[in-house]
ROSEDO-627661 format. One record per atom (N, C-alpha, C): x, y, z; residue in one letter. Coordinates in steps of 0.1 Angstrom, whole numbers, padded with zeros to 4 digits, always signed. Layout:
N
XYZA ...
//
This chain:
302
-0167+0626-1307X -0164+0626-1293X -0176+0621-1285X -0174+0611-1277X -0184+0604-1270X -0185+0609-1255X -0197+0614-1252X -0199+0619-1238X -0205+0608-1229X -0202+0609-1216X -0208+0600-1206X -0223+0603-1206X -0231+0593-1201X -0245+0595-1200X -0249+0608-1193X -0259+0615-1197X -0263+0627-1191X -0272+0624-1179X -0270+0630-1167X -0279+0627-1156X -0292+0634-1158X -0303+0627-1154X -0316+0632-1155X -0319+0641-1143X -0327+0652-1145X -0330+0661-1133X -0337+0654-1122X -0343+0642-1124X -0349+0635-1113X -0346+0620-1114X -0348+0613-1103X -0346+0599-1102X -0353+0594-1090X -0355+0580-1089X -0361+0575-1077X -0351+0576-1065X -0356+0579-1053X -0347+0579-1042X -0341+0566-1039X -0349+0556-1042X -0345+0542-1041X -0356+0534-1049X -0353+0521-1051X -0362+0513-1058X -0376+0513-1051X -0386+0517-1059X -0400+0518-1053X -0402+0530-1045X -0392+0539-1044X -0393+0551-1035X -0398+0563-1043X -0399+0574-1036X -0404+0586-1043X -0394+0592-1053X -0398+0599-1063X -0389+0606-1072X -0383+0618-1065X -0371+0620-1067X -0364+0631-1061X -0355+0638-1071X -0351+0650-1069X -0342+0657-1077X -0328+0651-1076X -0320+0652-1087X -0307+0646-1087X -0296+0654-1081X -0300+0666-1075X -0292+0674-1067X -0301+0677-1054X -0295+0675-1042X -0302+0677-1030X -0297+0691-1024X -0305+0696-1015X -0302+0708-1007X -0299+0704-0993X -0288+0708-0988X -0284+0704-0974X -0286+0715-0964X -0289+0711-0952X -0293+0721-0941X -0283+0722-0930X -0271+0718-0932X -0261+0719-0922X -0260+0734-0917X -0261+0744-0926X -0260+0758-0922X -0274+0764-0922X -0284+0757-0921X -0298+0762-0920X -0300+0767-0906X -0300+0780-0904X -0299+0785-0890X -0306+0799-0890X -0308+0804-0877X -0313+0817-0875X -0327+0817-0870X -0332+0829-0866X -0345+0830-0860X -0355+0836-0870X -0351+0840-0882X -0360+0846-0892X -0367+0835-0900X -0379+0832-0896X -0386+0821-0902X -0390+0824-0917X -0393+0837-0919X -0397+0841-0933X -0384+0839-0942X -0373+0843-0937X -0361+0842-0945X -0357+0827-0947X -0359+0819-0937X -0357+0804-0939X -0367+0798-0949X -0379+0803-0948X -0389+0798-0958X -0385+0802-0972X -0379+0814-0974X -0375+0819-0987X -0364+0810-0992X -0355+0805-0983X -0344+0796-0988X -0350+0783-0993X -0359+0778-0985X -0366+0765-0989X -0373+0767-1003X -0380+0779-1004X -0387+0782-1016X -0377+0783-1028X -0366+0789-1026X -0356+0791-1036X -0351+0777-1041X -0349+0768-1032X -0345+0754-1036X -0356+0747-1044X -0368+0748-1039X -0379+0742-1047X -0380+0749-1061X -0379+0762-1061X -0380+0768-1074X -0368+0764-1084X -0357+0760-1078X -0346+0755-1086X -0347+0741-1090X -0359+0735-1086X -0361+0721-1090X -0357+0711-1080X -0352+0715-1068X -0348+0706-1058X -0360+0701-1050X -0361+0688-1048X -0371+0682-1040X -0366+0674-1029X -0353+0671-1029X -0347+0663-1018X -0340+0672-1009X -0344+0672-0996X -0338+0680-0986X -0331+0672-0975X -0319+0674-0972X -0311+0666-0963X -0307+0674-0951X -0311+0669-0939X -0308+0675-0926X -0304+0665-0917X -0302+0669-0904X -0298+0659-0893X -0300+0666-0880X -0302+0657-0870X -0305+0663-0856X -0293+0670-0851X -0281+0667-0855X -0269+0673-0849X -0266+0687-0856X -0273+0691-0866X -0271+0704-0872X -0277+0715-0863X -0268+0723-0858X -0272+0733-0849X -0259+0738-0841X -0253+0729-0834X -0241+0733-0826X -0230+0740-0834X -0228+0735-0847X -0217+0741-0855X -0221+0755-0859X -0233+0759-0857X -0238+0773-0860X -0240+0781-0848X -0235+0776-0836X -0237+0782-0824X -0251+0781-0818X -0258+0771-0823X -0272+0769-0819X -0274+0756-0812X -0285+0753-0806X -0286+0740-0799X -0287+0728-0808X -0285+0717-0802X -0288+0704-0809X -0302+0704-0814X -0303+0700-0827X -0317+0699-0833X -0322+0712-0838X -0314+0723-0839X -0319+0736-0843X -0323+0736-0857X -0315+0730-0866X -0319+0730-0880X -0332+0723-0883X -0334+0712-0876X -0347+0705-0878X -0358+0713-0872X -0356+0720-0861X -0366+0728-0855X -0370+0740-0863X -0360+0746-0870X -0363+0757-0879X -0371+0752-0891X -0367+0740-0896X -0376+0735-0907X -0390+0733-0902X -0391+0728-0890X -0405+0726-0884X -0413+0739-0884X -0406+0750-0880X -0413+0763-0880X -0417+0767-0894X -0408+0765-0903X -0411+0768-0917X -0424+0760-0922X -0424+0747-0919X -0435+0739-0923X -0448+0743-0916X -0447+0747-0903X -0458+0752-0896X -0464+0765-0902X -0455+0773-0907X -0459+0786-0913X -0465+0783-0926X -0460+0773-0934X -0465+0771-0947X -0466+0755-0949X -0477+0749-0944X -0478+0735-0944X -0478+0729-0958X -0481+0736-0968X -0482+0731-0982X -0468+0727-0987X -0458+0733-0981X -0444+0730-0986X -0441+0715-0984X -0446+0709-0974X -0442+0695-0970X -0445+0686-0982X -0456+0688-0989X -0460+0679-1000X -0451+0680-1012X -0443+0691-1012X -0434+0693-1024X -0420+0688-1020X -0418+0684-1008X -0404+0681-1003X -0403+0666-1000X -0392+0660-1003X -0388+0647-0998X -0377+0649-0988X -0380+0646-0975X -0371+0650-0964X -0363+0638-0959X -0350+0639-0959X -0341+0629-0953X -0334+0635-0941X -0333+0628-0930X -0326+0632-0919X -0317+0621-0913X -0309+0625-0903X -0299+0616-0898X -0299+0617-0883X -0294+0606-0876X -0292+0607-0862X -0282+0597-0857X -0279+0597-0845X -0269+0587-0839X -0257+0594-0833X -0255+0607-0836X -0245+0615-0829X -0250+0621-0816X -0243+0620-0806X -0247+0625-0793X -0236+0634-0787X -0239+0646-0784X -0229+0655-0779X -0222+0649-0767X -0209+0649-0768X -0200+0644-0757X -0199+0629-0756X -0205+0621-0765X -0205+0607-0763X -0193+0600-0772X -0193+0601-0785X -0201+0609-0795X -0212+0601-0802X -0211+0587-0803X -0220+0580-0812X -0228+0570-0804X -0241+0568-0807X -0249+0559-0800X -0260+0553-0810X -0258+0541-0814X -0268+0534-0823X -0275+0523-0816X -0276+0524-0802X -0284+0514-0795X -0298+0515-0799X -0306+0505-0797X -0320+0505-0801X -0328+0516-0793X -0325+0517-0780X -0333+0527-0773X -0330+0541-0777X -0317+0544-0780X -0314+0558-0784X -0319+0561-0798X -0317+0551-0807X -0322+0554-0821X -0337+0556-0821X -0345+0549-0813X -0359+0551-0812X -0362+0565-0807X -0355+0569-0797X -0358+0582-0792X -0353+0593-0801X -0342+0591-0809X -0337+0601-0818X -0347+0603-0830X -0353+0592-0835X -0362+0593-0846X -0375+0601-0841X -0380+0597-0829X -0391+0604-0824X -0389+0619-0822X -0377+0622-0817X -0373+0636-0815X -0372+0644-0828X -0366+0638-0838X -0365+0645-0851X -0379+0648-0857X -0388+0638-0856X -0401+0640-0862X -0408+0651-0854X -0407+0651-0841X -0413+0661-0833X -0408+0675-0836X -0395+0676-0838X -0390+0690-0841X -0395+0695-0854X -0396+0686-0864X -0400+0690-0877X -0415+0690-0879X -0423+0686-0869X -0437+0685-0870X -0442+0676-0880X -0435+0664-0881X -0439+0654-0891X -0442+0641-0885X -0449+0633-0892X -0452+0619-0887X -0443+0609-0894X -0437+0614-0905X -0430+0604-0913X -0419+0612-0921X -0407+0605-0923X -0397+0610-0932X -0394+0599-0942X -0390+0603-0954X -0388+0594-0965X -0376+0585-0963X -0365+0592-0956X -0353+0585-0955X -0347+0589-0941X -0343+0579-0933X -0336+0581-0921X -0323+0574-0921X -0312+0581-0918X -0298+0575-0919X -0291+0576-0906X -0283+0566-0903X -0274+0566-0892X -0263+0575-0896X -0260+0585-0888X -0251+0596-0892X -0237+0591-0892X -0233+0584-0882X -0219+0579-0881X -0220+0565-0874X -0211+0556-0878X -0211+0543-0872X -0207+0543-0857X -0215+0535-0849X -0212+0533-0835X -0206+0520-0834X -0193+0519-0831X -0186+0507-0830X -0190+0498-0818X -0197+0504-0809X -0202+0496-0797X -0216+0491-0798X -0222+0493-0809X -0236+0488-0811X -0235+0476-0821X -0241+0465-0816X -0242+0454-0825X -0251+0457-0837X -0248+0454-0849X -0257+0457-0860X -0270+0451-0859X -0272+0440-0852X -0285+0434-0851X -0294+0442-0842X -0288+0449-0832X -0296+0458-0824X -0300+0470-0831X -0291+0476-0839X -0294+0487-0847X -0305+0484-0857X -0303+0473-0864X -0313+0469-0874X -0327+0467-0868X -0327+0462-0856X -0340+0460-0850X -0347+0473-0847X -0340+0483-0843X -0346+0496-0840X -0351+0502-0853X -0343+0502-0863X -0347+0508-0876X -0360+0501-0882X -0360+0488-0881X -0371+0480-0886X -0384+0484-0878X -0383+0486-0865X -0394+0489-0857X -0400+0503-0861X -0391+0512-0864X -0395+0526-0868X -0402+0525-0881X -0396+0517-0890X -0402+0515-0903X -0416+0509-0902X -0417+0499-0894X -0430+0492-0892X -0441+0501-0887X -0436+0511-0878X -0445+0520-0872X -0449+0532-0882X -0443+0532-0894X -0446+0542-0904X -0439+0555-0901X -0429+0555-0893X -0421+0568-0890X -0411+0571-0901X -0405+0560-0907X -0395+0562-0917X -0398+0554-0929X -0396+0559-0941X -0399+0552-0953X -0388+0542-0957X -0375+0546-0954X -0364+0537-0958X -0352+0541-0949X -0342+0532-0949X -0331+0534-0941X -0318+0536-0949X -0308+0543-0944X -0296+0545-0950X -0285+0547-0940X -0273+0550-0945X -0261+0552-0936X -0253+0564-0941X -0246+0570-0932X -0237+0581-0936X -0223+0578-0930X -0213+0580-0937X -0199+0579-0933X -0196+0565-0928X -0202+0555-0934X -0199+0541-0931X -0189+0535-0941X -0181+0526-0937X -0172+0519-0946X -0181+0508-0953X -0175+0503-0964X -0183+0492-0971X -0185+0480-0962X -0175+0477-0953X -0177+0465-0945X -0187+0468-0934X -0188+0480-0929X -0198+0484-0919X -0212+0483-0925X -0213+0487-0937X -0226+0486-0944X -0230+0471-0945X -0220+0463-0949X -0223+0449-0951X -0227+0442-0938X -0221+0446-0927X -0224+0441-0914X -0238+0444-0910X -0242+0457-0912X -0256+0460-0909X -0266+0453-0918X -0263+0453-0931X -0272+0446-0940X -0274+0431-0937X -0263+0425-0932X -0265+0411-0928X -0275+0408-0918X -0278+0418-0909X -0288+0417-0898X -0301+0424-0901X -0302+0431-0912X -0314+0440-0914X -0324+0433-0923X -0336+0433-0919X -0347+0428-0928X -0350+0438-0939X -0346+0451-0936X -0348+0462-0946X -0336+0464-0954X -0338+0467-0967X -0326+0471-0975X -0320+0484-0970X -0307+0485-0971X -0300+0498-0969X -0300+0505-0982X -0308+0515-0984X -0310+0521-0997X -0300+0532-1001X -0293+0537-0991X -0285+0549-0994X -0272+0549-0985X -0262+0555-0990X -0250+0558-0982X -0246+0572-0985X -0240+0579-0975X -0237+0593-0976X -0222+0595-0973X -0213+0594-0982X -0199+0596-0980X -0196+0610-0984X -0184+0615-0978X -0179+0627-0984X -0173+0624-0998X -0177+0631-1008X -0173+0627-1021X -0173+0640-1030X -0162+0644-1035X -0160+0656-1043X -0148+0654-1052X -0145+0663-1061X -0132+0663-1068X -0120+0663-1059X -0122+0667-1047X -0111+0668-1037X -0111+0656-1027X -0123+0650-1026X -0124+0639-1016X -0128+0626-1025X -0118+0620-1029X -0120+0609-1040X -0119+0595-1034X -0117+0594-1021X -0116+0580-1015X -0127+0571-1018X -0140+0575-1019X -0150+0566-1022X -0149+0559-1035X -0141+0564-1044X -0138+0558-1057X -0130+0545-1056X -0122+0544-1045X -0113+0533-1044X -0114+0525-1031X -0122+0530-1021X -0123+0523-1009X -0134+0513-1008X -0141+0511-1019X -0152+0501-1019X -0166+0507-1017X -0167+0520-1013X -0180+0525-1010X -0189+0527-1022X -0183+0533-1033X -0191+0534-1045X -0193+0521-1052X -0183+0512-1052X -0185+0499-1058X -0196+0491-1051X -0197+0492-1038X -0208+0486-1030X -0221+0492-1034X -0222+0505-1036X -0234+0512-1040X -0238+0507-1054X -0229+0505-1063X -0232+0500-1076X -0237+0485-1075X -0231+0477-1067X -0235+0463-1066X -0249+0462-1060X -0252+0471-1050X -0265+0469-1043X -0275+0480-1047X -0272+0487-1058X -0282+0497-1063X -0285+0507-1052X -0276+0511-1044X -0278+0521-1033X -0276+0535-1039X -0284+0544-1034X -0283+0558-1037X -0271+0564-1029X -0263+0571-1036X -0252+0578-1030X -0255+0593-1029X -0255+0598-1016X -0256+0612-1013X -0243+0618-1010X -0238+0626-1018X -0224+0631-1017X -0224+0644-1008X -0218+0643-0996X -0217+0655-0988X -0204+0663-0990X -0205+0676-0988X -0194+0685-0990X -0188+0684-1005X -0197+0685-1015X -0193+0683-1029X -0183+0694-1034X -0181+0705-1027X -0171+0715-1030X -0159+0714-1021X -0157+0703-1015X -0145+0701-1007X -0144+0710-0995X -0156+0712-0989X -0156+0721-0977X -0152+0735-0980X -0155+0740-0992X -0152+0753-0996X -0138+0755-1003X -0130+0744-1003X -0117+0745-1008X -0116+0747-1023X -0127+0742-1030X -0128+0744-1045X -0131+0759-1048X -0139+0765-1040X -0142+0779-1042X -0131+0788-1039X -0122+0784-1029X -0111+0792-1025X -0099+0784-1023X -0093+0779-1034X -0082+0769-1033X -0070+0776-1027X -0063+0768-1018X -0052+0774-1010X -0039+0766-1012X -0040+0754-1019X -0028+0746-1021X -0027+0742-1036X -0016+0736-1039X -0013+0733-1053X -0024+0723-1059X -0027+0713-1050X -0037+0703-1054X -0050+0709-1057X -0055+0718-1048X -0068+0724-1050X -0068+0733-1062X -0057+0740-1064X -0056+0749-1076X -0056+0740-1089X -0050+0729-1089X -0050+0720-1101X -0064+0715-1104X -0071+0711-1094X -0085+0706-1096X -0093+0718-1101X -0092+0729-1094X -0100+0741-1098X -0097+0744-1113X -0085+0744-1118X -0082+0747-1132X -0089+0737-1141X -0089+0724-1137X -0095+0714-1146X -0110+0716-1146X -0116+0720-1135X -0131+0722-1135X -0134+0735-1142X -0125+0745-1141X -0128+0758-1148X -0128+0756-1163X -0120+0747-1168X -0120+0744-1183X -0134+0739-1187X -0139+0730-1179X -0153+0725-1183X -0163+0736-1181X -0162+0743-1170X -0172+0754-1167X -0172+0764-1178X -0160+0768-1183X -0160+0778-1194X -0167+0772-1207X -0165+0759-1209X -0171+0754-1221X -0186+0755-1221X -0192+0755-1209X -0207+0755-1208X -0213+0767-1201X -0204+0777-1199X -0209+0789-1193X -0215+0788-1179X -0209+0779-1171X -0214+0777-1157X -0203+0780-1148X -0206+0780-1135X -0196+0782-1124X -0188+0770-1122X -0177+0772-1115X -0168+0760-1111X -0176+0751-1102X -0185+0756-1093X -0193+0748-1085X -0202+0738-1093X -0209+0744-1103X -0217+0736-1112X -0209+0725-1119X -0197+0728-1123X -0189+0718-1129X -0185+0707-1119X -0183+0711-1107X -0180+0701-1097X -0192+0692-1094X -0203+0697-1093X -0215+0689-1091X -0217+0680-1103X -0215+0685-1115X -0218+0676-1126X -0207+0665-1127X -0195+0668-1123X -0185+0657-1122X -0189+0646-1113X -0194+0649-1102X -0199+0639-1092X -0210+0631-1098X -0220+0638-1105X -0231+0631-1111X -0228+0622-1123X -0216+0625-1129X -0212+0617-1140X -0208+0603-1137X -0205+0600-1124X -0201+0587-1120X -0213+0578-1121X -0211+0565-1125X -0223+0556-1128X -0232+0554-1116X -0228+0557-1104X -0237+0556-1093X -0248+0567-1094X -0246+0577-1103X -0254+0589-1104X -0256+0595-1090X -0244+0597-1083X -0244+0603-1070X -0251+0616-1070X -0258+0619-1059X -0266+0631-1057X -0257+0641-1048X -0252+0652-1054X -0245+0661-1046X -0254+0669-1037X -0250+0671-1024X -0258+0679-1015X -0252+0693-1014X -0260+0702-1020X -0255+0716-1021X -0259+0723-1008X -0249+0729-1003X -0251+0735-0989X -0252+0750-0989X -0252+0757-1000X -0253+0771-1000X -0266+0776-0994X -0265+0787-0986X -0278+0792-0980X -0281+0805-0986X -0275+0809-0997X -0278+0821-1004X -0288+0819-1016X -0299+0825-1015X -0309+0822-1026X -0304+0824-1040X -0296+0834-1043X -0291+0836-1056X -0283+0825-1061X -0275+0819-1052X -0266+0807-1055X -0275+0794-1056X -0285+0794-1047X -0294+0782-1048X -0301+0782-1062X -0304+0794-1067X -0311+0795-1081X -0302+0789-1092X -0289+0788-1089X -0280+0783-1100X -0278+0768-1100X -0285+0761-1091X -0284+0747-1090X -0287+0740-1104X -0297+0744-1111X -0299+0737-1124X -0287+0738-1134X -0278+0747-1132X -0266+0747-1141X -0258+0734-1140X -0260+0727-1129X -0252+0715-1127X -0256+0704-1137X -0267+0706-1144X -0271+0696-1154X -0266+0699-1168X -0259+0711-1170X -0255+0715-1183X -0242+0709-1188X -0231+0708-1180X -0219+0702-1185X -0220+0688-1189X -0213+0684-1200X -0212+0670-1204X -0197+0667-1204X -0195+0654-1200X -0182+0650-1198X -0178+0638-1207X -0166+0639-1213X -0160+0627-1219X -0152+0620-1209X -0149+0608-1212X -0140+0600-1202X -0127+0608-1200X -0121+0613-1210X -0108+0620-1209X -0110+0632-1200X -0120+0640-1202X -0122+0652-1193X -0124+0648-1179X -0132+0638-1176X -0135+0634-1163X -0122+0629-1156X -0115+0620-1163X -0102+0615-1157X -0092+0626-1155X -0093+0637-1163X -0083+0648-1161X -0085+0654-1148X -0098+0656-1143X -0101+0661-1130X -0095+0651-1119X -0098+0639-1121X -0093+0629-1112X -0078+0629-1110X -0071+0629-1122X -0056+0630-1121X -0051+0642-1114X -0058+0653-1116X -0054+0666-1109X -0056+0664-1094X -0066+0657-1090X -0068+0655-1076X -0058+0645-1070X -0055+0635-1078X -0045+0625-1073X -0031+0631-1072X -0028+0640-1081X -0015+0646-1082X -0005+0637-1088X -0009+0626-1095X -0001+0617-1102X -0008+0610-1113X -0002+0605-1123X -0009+0598-1134X -0016+0586-1129X -0026+0582-1136X -0033+0569-1134X -0023+0558-1138X -0024+0546-1132X -0015+0535-1136X -0018+0530-1150X 
//
């Protein structure tokens, strides 16, 4: 029985970039006023081997907090324990504006990057991504703003989130910097990137894939329909073989794809954060992996 290649616990963020964990920790739900508790969550992720931390300036309002709240909380954690920053590779995103909703003009992106750095108390982030495409911004203008921030030493590399393959290509055509990452929704329940060109483009351009909502927005943990139940059963079979949770099996299924996609784990519970290394345990055969895909599709492969 031949298994697919086993993902390494670490990998370069991009060619020539810093080494990062093959699982990231996401800060969409990173909230609250208890800085010590927030530091404990960051520490739990580091103790679990996570070095890549994904946040965004828009993280806050979904938690009943202001725009920028998650970045600001991270800033308070780093102010409390400055040594943590040296152990973290931080990626953030911008370009969503409350009530607009998207703005990738040069002036706004410059201000958004500066505001994110200020909230986190940093002079530089390893990766800055456009959170969602702005159809009213010419990609040449967007590229110019990102290149200026890179030249100023504020961002190490650039990426995109929720872009189509053609939108990535349009930006790349005008950018002197490589687009090193894309961040699609990708999970055993969100399989569009397998066929819409996003993962193919990532393979062609050696782009890092950061998979958001790898548990299908909680639907894998609490399946409510036939499709989710079918996928959960397929994942449970693999989880039982390796003595891990369904979540760990889902993360490993994502990492088995040849892009070596990085799942962004969003749990804010330290005990569940500690289970992140279990994602490296399952091994997949082609038949096993396709069984999960077929369960998600709800029909046989052609």
